[in-house]
Structure formats: C-alpha cells, structure tokens
C-alpha positions in Angstrom: 72.1 -93.4 32.7 74.3 -92.3 29.9 74.0 -95.6 28.2 70.1 -95.5 28.3 70.2 -92.0 26.8 72.4 -93.2 23.9 70.2 -96.2 23.3 67.1 -94.0 23.1 68.9 -91.6 20.8 69.9 -94.3 18.4 66.5 -96.0 18.5 64.8 -92.6 17.8 67.2 -92.0 14.9 66.5 -95.4 13.4 62.7 -94.9 13.7 62.9 -91.5 12.1 65.1 -92.9 9.3 62.6 -95.7 8.6 59.6 -93.4 8.6 61.2 -91.1 6.1 61.7 -94.0 3.7 65.3 -94.5 4.4 64.9 -98.2 4.8 63.1 -98.7 1.5 64.6 -100.9 -1.2 65.2 -98.9 -4.3 64.4 -100.3 -7.7 65.1 -98.9 -11.2 61.4 -99.4 -12.1 59.6 -96.1 -12.3 56.6 -95.7 -10.0 53.2 -96.1 -11.6 50.9 -93.3 -11.2 47.2 -93.1 -12.0 45.8 -90.0 -13.5 42.2 -89.4 -12.6 40.4 -86.7 -14.4 37.8 -85.0 -12.3 35.4 -82.2 -13.1 35.4 -79.3 -10.7 32.3 -79.2 -8.6 30.2 -76.1 -9.2 30.7 -73.5 -6.6 27.8 -71.8 -4.8 28.9 -68.6 -6.6 27.7 -70.3 -9.8 24.1 -70.5 -8.5 21.7 -67.8 -9.7 20.7 -66.9 -6.2 24.1 -67.6 -4.4 24.2 -64.3 -2.5 20.6 -64.8 -1.2 21.5 -68.4 -0.2 24.5 -67.2 1.7 22.4 -64.7 3.7 19.7 -67.4 4.2 22.2 -69.9 5.6 23.7 -67.2 7.9 20.5 -65.5 9.2 17.3 -67.3 8.3 18.0 -71.0 8.5 17.8 -71.2 12.3 14.1 -70.3 12.4 12.9 -71.3 8.9 15.1 -74.4 8.7 17.2 -75.6 5.8 14.2 -77.1 4.1 12.1 -73.9 4.4 9.4 -75.7 6.4 9.9 -73.5 9.6 8.9 -74.8 13.0 5.2 -75.5 13.4 3.6 -73.1 15.9 6.7 -71.1 16.2 8.3 -70.0 12.9 6.3 -70.0 9.7 7.2 -72.0 6.6 8.6 -70.3 3.6 8.1 -73.4 1.5 4.7 -73.1 -0.3 3.8 -70.1 1.9 0.7 -68.4 0.8 1.6 -65.4 3.0 5.0 -65.0 1.3 3.7 -65.3 -2.2 0.7 -63.0 -1.6 3.0 -59.9 -1.1 6.6 -60.2 -2.1 7.3 -56.6 -1.4 6.1 -57.1 2.2 8.6 -59.9 2.5 11.4 -57.4 1.5 10.2 -54.9 4.1 10.0 -57.6 6.8 13.5 -58.8 6.0 14.8 -55.3 6.4 12.7 -54.0 9.3 11.5 -57.2 11.1 7.9 -57.9 11.9 5.8 -57.9 15.1 2.5 -58.7 13.5 0.5 -61.9 13.7 0.8 -63.8 10.5 -1.6 -66.4 9.1 0.5 -68.7 7.0 -1.3 -71.6 5.2 -4.1 -71.3 7.7 -1.9 -71.4 10.8 -1.3 -68.4 13.1 2.3 -67.3 14.0 3.0 -64.5 16.4 6.7 -64.7 17.2 8.4 -61.4 16.4 10.9 -61.5 13.6 13.9 -59.1 14.1 15.4 -57.3 11.1 17.7 -59.7 9.2 19.7 -57.5 6.8 20.9 -53.9 6.6 20.5 -53.2 2.9 17.8 -53.4 0.2 20.3 -55.3 -2.0 20.6 -58.0 0.7 16.9 -58.1 1.3 16.1 -58.5 -2.4 18.8 -61.2 -2.7 17.5 -63.3 0.1 13.9 -62.9 -0.9 14.7 -64.0 -4.4 16.5 -67.1 -3.0 13.4 -68.0 -0.9 11.0 -67.3 -3.8 12.9 -69.8 -5.9 13.9 -72.5 -3.3 12.1 -75.3 -1.4 10.0 -76.0 -4.5 8.7 -72.4 -4.6 8.2 -70.9 -8.1 7.7 -67.3 -6.9 9.4 -65.3 -9.5 11.7 -62.5 -8.4 11.8 -59.0 -6.9 14.0 -56.1 -7.9 15.6 -53.1 -6.2 12.9 -51.1 -8.0 10.3 -53.1 -6.0 12.1 -52.1 -2.8 12.5 -48.4 -3.7 9.7 -47.1 -1.6 10.5 -49.2 1.5 11.9 -47.1 4.4 14.6 -48.8 6.4 13.8 -48.2 10.1 16.6 -47.3 12.4 17.6 -50.1 14.8 
C-alpha cells in the first residue's frame, strides 16, 4: 500500500512538472511573437440610440421581436408601422402607461394588452427614439418636451 502511494505521488509530480513546462528544452533563441493590431469594436454606448436599444432589448424584444416585426395576430410590428408613425406621442404614453385598446396596425387588428414598459419619461423617449430609427424606420425623434403633458398612471 505504501509503495503504491509513493508511486502515485511520484507520477503525479512528474505529470505536474511536465505540464508546467519543466520538461521543455531551453534554447538561447528568443521566442518570436506576432503583434496583431486590432481596432476596438464600437461599443453600444457609441450608438446614437444606445439607451433606447438597451431598454428595447430588455423589455420589448420578447413581443415585438429583434427585427421589429412583432408576432402576426398577437403583437404588432414596429417595423414600418403606420400606427406608430401616425402618433409618436401616443407611443410614448403607451410605453409609460401600457395600452388595452384594439390597435389596427398596417390593416391588421391587435387586441393583446400591453403593460407599462418603463417608469420614466426619459426612458420612454429613449426607447421610442430607438424604435423610430430602427428596423428600417425613418421616423424622426421625440423629445421630453413632447412627453411633458403625458400623465404617468400609478401602477
């Protein structure tokens, strides 16, 4: 038993020594290293609507999908949405307070309720600006001034 233990201990030490490079043959030749210059990838923070994109990816993407096309018959599209573009201030209000109204979007009826998605007007403006300028939309922007008259309903 004692002999098996010693053998295992020696074998383990040898393996550890080899894996750490202890069995490597040393040369006087310096190691060649390649230097690869890379450019830093732009961060999401560099995007003009980064805050809105973050909110969208956390709160909206499940229903409206990553491509903004929604789910036919269940959740309306935001991409090329006539309903969205017809009243951008309404979009801010719905993002803040939710919506239980039937919506006709691009000729199709949607009646699933939308719960409130954000708590502040700043967040609502940010996410609506992201949506207005994503998925091929060219919807301009909204401001906090546009949202000034919107009451935030208690939840």
